[in-house]
MARFI-960357 format. One record per residue (C-alpha): residue number from 1; x, y, z. Coordinates in steps of 0.2 Angstrom, whole numbers, plus 5000, padded with zeros to 4 digits. Each point is the difference from the previous one (the first is absolute). Layout:
ATOM   num     c1     c2     c3
ATOM   NUM      X      Y      Z
...
END
This chain:
ATOM   num     c1     c2     c3
ATOM     1   5122   5370   5515
ATOM     2   4994   4989   4986
ATOM     3   4982   5006   5002
ATOM     4   5006   5018   4999
ATOM     5   5010   4997   4984
ATOM     6   4985   4991   4992
ATOM     7   4989   5015   5005
ATOM     8   5013   5012   4994
ATOM     9   5001   4991   4983
ATOM    10   4981   5000   4998
ATOM    11   4999   5018   5004
ATOM    12   5013   5005   4988
ATOM    13   4993   4990   4986
ATOM    14   4982   5005   5003
ATOM    15   4984   4989   4998
ATOM    16   4989   5000   4985
ATOM    17   4983   5007   4999
ATOM    18   4989   4994   4986
ATOM    19   4983   5007   4996
ATOM    20   4989   4992   4986
ATOM    21   4983   5005   4996
ATOM    22   4986   4994   4988
ATOM    23   4990   5013   4991
ATOM    24   4985   4994   4989
ATOM    25   4995   5011   4986
ATOM    26   4982   4997   5003
ATOM    27   5002   5007   5018
ATOM    28   5009   5015   4994
ATOM    29   4988   5004   4986
ATOM    30   4985   4999   5012
ATOM    31   5009   5010   5013
ATOM    32   5004   5014   4987
ATOM    33   4982   5001   4994
ATOM    34   4992   5000   5018
ATOM    35   4998   5017   5006
ATOM    36   4995   4995   5017
ATOM    37   5016   4990   5004
ATOM    38   5016   5009   5005
ATOM    39   5011   4985   5004
ATOM    40   5001   4981   4998
ATOM    41   5012   4987   5007
ATOM    42   5013   4991   4990
ATOM    43   5004   4982   5006
ATOM    44   5019   4999   5003
ATOM    45   5013   4989   5007
ATOM    46   5014   5006   5011
ATOM    47   5016   4990   5002
ATOM    48   5013   5005   5013
ATOM    49   5017   4991   5001
ATOM    50   5004   4993   5017
ATOM    51   5014   4990   5007
ATOM    52   4992   4982   5002
ATOM    53   4985   4990   5003
ATOM    54   5003   5001   5019
ATOM    55   5000   5019   4998
ATOM    56   4983   4999   4992
ATOM    57   4993   4989   5013
ATOM    58   5006   5011   5015
ATOM    59   4997   5017   4992
ATOM    60   4985   4999   4988
ATOM    61   4988   5008   5012
ATOM    62   5012   5014   5003
ATOM    63   5004   5003   4982
ATOM    64   4981   5000   4996
ATOM    65   4998   5013   5013
ATOM    66   5013   5011   4992
ATOM    67   4994   4998   4983
ATOM    68   4982   5004   5005
ATOM    69   5006   5018   5004
ATOM    70   5004   5002   4981
ATOM    71   4989   4989   4990
ATOM    72   4982   4995   5000
ATOM    73   4992   4983   5004
ATOM    74   5015   4990   5004
ATOM    75   4994   4982   4999
ATOM    76   5004   4982   4996
ATOM    77   5017   5001   5007
ATOM    78   5011   4986   4994
ATOM    79   5018   4994   4998
ATOM    80   5009   4998   4983
ATOM    81   5017   4994   4994
ATOM    82   5007   5005   4984
ATOM    83   5018   4997   4994
ATOM    84   5006   4997   5018
ATOM    85   4992   5016   5005
ATOM    86   4987   5001   5014
ATOM    87   4985   5011   4999
ATOM    88   4986   5007   5010
ATOM    89   4985   5001   4988
ATOM    90   4983   5008   5003
ATOM    91   4985   5005   4989
ATOM    92   4997   5019   5001
ATOM    93   4988   5012   4992
ATOM    94   5007   5016   4991
ATOM    95   4988   5015   4997
ATOM    96   4997   5006   4983
ATOM    97   4992   5018   4998
ATOM    98   4995   5011   4985
ATOM    99   5013   5013   5003
ATOM   100   5008   5002   5016
ATOM   101   5013   4989   5010
ATOM   102   4995   4993   5017
ATOM   103   5012   5009   5011
ATOM   104   5000   4989   5015
ATOM   105   5005   4984   4990
ATOM   106   5017   4996   4993
ATOM   107   4993   4996   4983
ATOM   108   4984   5003   4991
ATOM   109   4994   5001   4982
ATOM   110   4990   5013   4991
ATOM   111   4992   5002   4983
ATOM   112   4998   5016   4991
ATOM   113   4999   5005   4981
ATOM   114   5002   4982   4995
ATOM   115   5016   4998   5010
ATOM   116   5003   4988   5014
ATOM   117   5012   5007   5013
ATOM   118   5009   4993   5015
ATOM   119   5002   5011   5014
ATOM   120   5014   4998   5013
ATOM   121   5002   5008   5017
ATOM   122   5018   5001   5004
ATOM   123   4999   5006   5018
ATOM   124   4988   4986   5004
ATOM   125   5012   4988   4992
ATOM   126   5014   5006   5011
ATOM   127   4989   4998   5015
ATOM   128   4997   4982   4995
ATOM   129   5018   4998   4998
ATOM   130   5004   5007   5017
ATOM   131   4986   4989   5008
ATOM   132   5007   4984   4992
ATOM   133   5018   5005   5004
ATOM   134   4996   5004   5018
ATOM   135   4991   4983   5003
ATOM   136   5009   4988   4989
ATOM   137   5017   5008   4996
ATOM   138   4996   4999   4981
ATOM   139   4999   5015   4988
ATOM   140   4990   5003   4985
ATOM   141   5007   5012   4987
ATOM   142   4992   5006   4984
ATOM   143   5012   4989   4990
ATOM   144   4992   4985   5010
ATOM   145   4983   5004   4994
ATOM   146   4991   4993   4985
ATOM   147   4983   5004   4993
ATOM   148   4990   4989   4988
ATOM   149   4983   5002   4993
ATOM   150   4991   4986   4991
ATOM   151   4988   5009   4988
ATOM   152   4986   4988   4995
ATOM   153   4989   5004   4985
ATOM   154   4983   4992   5005
ATOM   155   4990   5011   4988
ATOM   156   4992   4992   4985
ATOM   157   5011   5010   4988
ATOM   158   5017   5006   4996
ATOM   159   5008   5014   5009
ATOM   160   5015   5011   4995
ATOM   161   5013   5005   5013
ATOM   162   5016   5011   5000
ATOM   163   5014   4998   5012
ATOM   164   5018   5003   5003
ATOM   165   5014   4997   5012
ATOM   166   4993   4983   5005
ATOM   167   5002   4981   4997
ATOM   168   4985   4992   4992
ATOM   169   5000   4981   5003
ATOM   170   5019   5002   5003
ATOM   171   5003   5009   4983
ATOM   172   5007   5018   5003
ATOM   173   4992   5015   4993
ATOM   174   5011   5015   5004
ATOM   175   4992   5011   4987
ATOM   176   4981   5004   4996
ATOM   177   4992   4984   4993
ATOM   178   4982   4997   4994
ATOM   179   4993   4983   5003
ATOM   180   4983   4992   4998
ATOM   181   4992   4989   5013
ATOM   182   4988   4987   4993
ATOM   183   4986   4993   5011
ATOM   184   5007   4989   5014
ATOM   185   5018   5007   4997
ATOM   186   5010   5002   5016
ATOM   187   5015   5012   5001
ATOM   188   5012   4999   5014
ATOM   189   5007   5018   5001
ATOM   190   5016   5001   5011
ATOM   191   5007   5017   5004
ATOM   192   5018   5003   4994
ATOM   193   5013   5006   5013
ATOM   194   4999   5017   4991
ATOM   195   4981   5002   5001
ATOM   196   5000   4993   5018
ATOM   197   5013   5013   5006
ATOM   198   4991   5014   4990
ATOM   199   4984   4997   5009
ATOM   200   5009   4999   5017
ATOM   201   5008   5017   4996
ATOM   202   4985   5008   4993
ATOM   203   4986   4991   5009
ATOM   204   4989   4996   4985
ATOM   205   5002   4994   4982
ATOM   206   4988   4994   4986
ATOM   207   5006   4983   4994
ATOM   208   4985   4995   4988
ATOM   209   4989   5009   4989
ATOM   210   4984   4991   4995
ATOM   211   4990   5004   4984
ATOM   212   4983   4993   5003
END
């Protein structure tokens, strides 16, 4: 009975899914100017909230198997704790194309007309949620999802960017804002709830414009 109550509580509260990606401006610049390359991979980290360390030990292979249906190159699986929360953590790769979304993946990036887009496949996300629920009695809702992009200027010059509806290094920018990234600057761009919900609803949104 106690186990049932615990599972019910976890299901009702949902489990967090955090996806963080590193995008280097030099990689993006080379990609944009390479007519022979249609897609590159963005190194990312996926964090899925789980019940406990024992849950990780007992189910990490099965969790990995589920995630491999929706994400690419799920590797370096490990356990992390943060503020009394337990997480299954893995390195993944997210595709970045020059215009179109990757339809068979939950999330992808694209770059067009100087704009960096995130693409979201809601039906696949629901499939992931169903698989997690059926196997582990946990649910993942849109409001449990967080998306972060670390934008890294490794070019040997300044770059101007425009953004809105995001946090940059924890500072909110609800309206259009122009910023300058100096060489070696790093910007942690975190989607606001409004922008996250919008991309889940619409399937695609630009979140950064880069002026080379």
